[in-house]
N, C-alpha and C positions, 0 to 999 in steps of 0.2 A: 504493500499500499504506500503510495506518495505522503507525507506529510502537509499538513494543510498551508497555509499563507503565514509568511513570517510576521512576527510583530512589527510595527513599526515603528517605537518606542525605542530610542537608543539607551544604551548603559547608562545609568543617572548617578552623578552626587560621588562622593568619595565610597571606600570598602567599609562596609557593615557598620555604615553611621546611626546611631541609636540615642533615638529623642528620650531615652530615660535617662535617670540621674544616676551619677557613677557610684559603683560600689566594689570596694576593693578587699578587698577582703583578700626423647630420648637423642635421637640426631635428627637432623631438620636442615633446611635450607637447600633451595635448588644450586648452590654452588655447591654443594657435596662439603660443608665445611662443619665440622665438629661444635653445634653450639647449645646441645644440652651439657652442659659441665656440672660436677660435683662440688665444684667452688663457687659461692657465689660471686659474681662480678659485679663489689660494690662500688661507689665514687670513689673510695681513697681519698687520699691530699691530693687539694689542687696540684697539678702537673707544674712542676720547676719551668719557671718564663714565661708562664701562660700568657697572652694580654691582656692588660688590665682595661675592662670594656666598662663602660655606662651602663649598660642594660642591666635590669634589675635583675635578668638570671638569662645563664646561657647554659649548654651542652653542646660537649666538641664528640661525636660518638663514630668509631671506625666502622663504617656499614656491615662488611662481611664477619665481624668476631661480635657487633654490639658492644665493644669497648668503651667506655669513657675516657677521653683523653683529656678533658679539660671540661671545666665547672664552676658553674657559683649558683644557690640556691635552685640545685634542677632539680627537686622534691619538691618546691613549696607553689603548691595550686595559684593559678591563675587564669583569669577569663583569656582562653587563645584564639579569640576572634576568627578570621576565616581560615586559620590554618587547623579548625577542626573539619573542613571541608576535603581535607587527607585523605581521612578516614571513611569518609561518604565516599568517595571514589572510588578507596579501596571495596567497599562492599557492593558499592552500583558494579564493580565490575567483575565481582566475581558472582554478581547474579542477572545480570544483563548483558545482551550482545549491542553493540553499536546499531547495528541495520534494525535493532527495534524501535516502533512507533509507540509512543506517549502520547495519550491524552491529556489536554493540558485541564486539571481540576480549577475549581472555583477557587480554592483554597491557595494552590501554588499562584492562579492570576493574582488574588489579591495581599500575595509577598510582596509589598512596597518598598520596606524598611533596606536603607543601603542599595549596594549594588545591584540592580534586575536587567533583566534579559528584555520586559515589559509583555511578558508571556498574556494571552488572553484565553478566558476558557472555554474549553473545544475545540484549543487549535491542537494542531494535531504534529508532532516533534521527531526525529529521529533522535534516539539515544546520544547517536553519537556526540550529534551539535550541540545538547544542551550538556553533554559531559564537557565540551571545551568550553562555552561559555561560564559553566562554574568554576573551573580551573585556572581559566586564563583571566576570565574578566571578573571572576569570584562573584559572579551570577546568585541572588539568591533565590530567586522566584527558581531557576533552573535545578536548586539544588531538593527544593522542596518536590517537584514535578518527579525528581529522579528517586526521591527516597519514596512517595508514593508507588510508584512503578515498581521498585525492586521490593519493597516489603507490603502494599496493600495499605498503608498510613502511615503517616507521619511518626504515631507515637510506636507503631510495631515497629518501623526503622530505628529510631533510637533502643528502642530495647536491645534490637540487634548490633547497635554500635558500642555499647555499655560491655556487652556479652563477648564482644571481638577484641576492645581492648583490655579488659582483664586475661584474655587468650593470649597477648602480646607482652605481658607484663607489665601494662599502664595500669597500675596500682590507685595511682590516685588521680585518676579522671573519670570526671562523670559528665557524659553530655544529655542535654534537654533536648538539641534541636538539632539539623544536619547540616545547616550553615553555619553558624557560630554568633550570630545577634547576642545581644546580651541579654545575660540572666543570671542572677547571683548564685545558682547551683550549678552553671555550665562552668566546668574547671578542668585545668588541663597542668602539665607541668614542662620543663623542658625536655626532661628528660623522657618523659612518657610519650612526648611527641615525637621524639627522636627515635623511637622504637615503634610507634604506628609507621612514620616515614621510610623506615627498616623494610617493613614487610608489605608496603606500599609499592614502594621501589624493586622490587621483587614481582610484579605484575607487570607485564609487557606493555599493554596498554595506559595503564596509570604511567607508566615510565615514559612511555612515549608521549603522552600529552602533556605532562610536569616541564617536559624539558622542550615543548616548542613555543618558537617566539610569537609567530603569529599564526593564525588559522581563519580560512574562510569563511564566512556566513551568508547561507541563501537569506532574503527578504523578500519580502512584497515591495519593493522600492528599489530593488538591486541589493547585489550583492554588498555584504559589509566585511570588514577585517577585525577579529579581536588579537587586541597584543597583549601580549602575557605582561601582568602586573611585575612581576621577576624580575629587576633590572639585571642583576647579575648575570643572566642568560645572555645579554649584549656585554658586557663588561668584564668578566668575570673566567679567564682560561678555564676550559672545563667544566664550565657549571650547567648543570644538568635539571635542574629542580629546586624548592617544590612547591612551597605556597608563600604567598604574602597575607598579614591578617591584618587590620587596623579596627580598632573601636576607641571611643573616648576614654571606655573606662578601661581597656588594655591595653593604649597606645601601640605604636608599631612593634609587630609580631612578624617572624619569618624563619620559616625552616628550609634552610637553603641546603644545597649538595651541591657536589663537583666530582669527579673521576679525573684523576693524575696516574700514569704510570699504572694502572691495571687497581688502580683502588679508589673509593670510593667514601668518599668522608660526609656526614651530615652537621649541620650547626642547625642549632634552633637559639633564639633569642625573642627572650618577652620583655617589653615595655625598655626600648633601645631606642635613642632619641637619632640615633646613626645607624638605623638598623642594616645598610645594604654596607657602609664603610667597616663597619663592627663583626658583620658576618666573613667578609672578606680577609680581614685580620686574624680571625680564629680560622677560617679552614687554611691559610697560611702557614700559621703555627702548626694547624697538626700535619700537612704533607712536607713542613720543614722539620719538625721534631720528630718525627715516628717513621718507620716504617714496616711494612707487611711482609712477617717473616713464614711459609712454610716451613714448621718445625716437625712434622712426621707425616708421612704416609703409610698408605695401607697396604701392606705385602713388602713392607721394609723393615728391617729389625729397628727397633726403640731401644732394647736393651737385652741382654741373656746373665742366665745364672747357672750352677752346675747345681744339681740335685742332689739328695744325699746318696743316692745310688751311682754317681758320679757324671749322670747324663747332664748335658746341655742344653737348656732350655730358654729358648727364644720368645721375646716378646712383640707384637706389632700394636697397630689400634685400626680401630674399626674403617675411622674415614680420615679423611684430613682432616690436621691440626695446623692452623693459622692463628697466629699473634702479632700484634701490633705492640710492636719495644722503641723505647727512645732509641736514636741511632749512637751506636757504638756501645751499648748493652752489653754487658757478658749475658746471653744466652743458653741455658742447660736444659735437657731433657734428661729425666731419671727413671727409671723403674722402681717403684715401692711395691716387692715383691709380696704377694699372700703369704703368712706364716704357713708352717706346715707343709709346703709345697711339696709334693713325690709323685714318681710315676704309680700309673699310665696320668697322662697329661692329655687331653683331647685338644685338636685344632681347634683354633677359635675359642675355646674357653677363658673366661674370665681369670685371671692369673696376680691380676695386682691394678697398681695406676700407675699410668704416666703422666708424671707431675711437669710441667713448667717452671721454671725459675728462671726468674729475669732479677741480673745482680746480687742472686742469693738468694730473693725473696720467693715464693711459692706466687703464681697468679694463676693456674689453672690445672684443673685434673679432671683426666678422662679416663675411663676404663682400661687397661692393658690387657691384650687376648694372647694366645701361645700362637705364634706363628706355625710351628709344627707340632703334630703327634708324638709326646713321647713315652715309650715303652717300657717297662721294668726289663732291667737286664736279665739273659739269660732262658731259655726254654723255648722250646716250639710253641708254644701258645701265644707268649708273646710277641715272637717272632711274625705271626699269622697275623694276630692283629696290627701290627706296625705295618706290613705290607699290605692289608684291606685298608686301613685309613689312608695310606698313604697314594693307592691307587684313587681312591676317593676325591681326592683333591686336584686332580688332574683334570 
């Protein structure tokens, strides 16, 4: 079916301007990186030499590992404004197809606060159009229309938002709407928004949209051009997302991302008077001060030990282990073996923990698995079992 005629109204005003009074108030990842660690990655102390920013709160995160490389007040709740739309986009991408057609509801058409596309009740629009309008131009009426199409109602969509946020580890986040307009109960944090952005950037559709500088949009009066409000896409080398946000109550906010030399960093700044300048400084710091190292790979020995019978047991990891470390830091992978290990040991059996130590401090711990089967010495039965298991690995 063809979408209906486009609205004649242009995007209006600033982003998410609200008339309300201020209120302050185990394994995973498509990159096959070991994400579920037994050692919780906390914020720790602020990184040495991190830039002194004026933002009320910020967090710099290595996208592949989820490590926080720099931070201040990263767990402090704050109105996230339109950075809310990052999670909205992720849920829409998981629920709808770009070619799907949405009939605009009266509720969506009545959304007139902040930036809007000027949708009309009964108008039919492709999901892709609404998606780009929401992410590039921060259209709040498009957010409502997409939420209703994805979940049947705004309320049902918001419930899914909070469930998904909790799944992503955003424990200090509570959303009440899909667009980010001010509500005293609508809160998130710099850390939580970074974790949401990590998940969103793993979705190809979302990643493509947030990296788009301009997008053409058909309308009844002729073609229109949506220009991304994220200035870093035009000024910062490697910038590839994610979303701006502004409210009277929130101040300027930004979830920014950039990719260089095969690694992606995510910078979140809340209430920054120079949000694009400070985001660039934070990203520069992360790329200059840290490097991402692959420390262990499946099938490669991570450590070995001699068992009581004299057999040598080697360990490996289930999936690739990568970690961001300060440049010049001493990094060691050490296997801490389970006590009482003895043959027989099955190939793939967990035999301890592989610990990543940076400058002598343990930062990551993942299961260590037996690289090969080890059988008791002597006896035809033991030899036969060893042969059978060895053939099974081929």
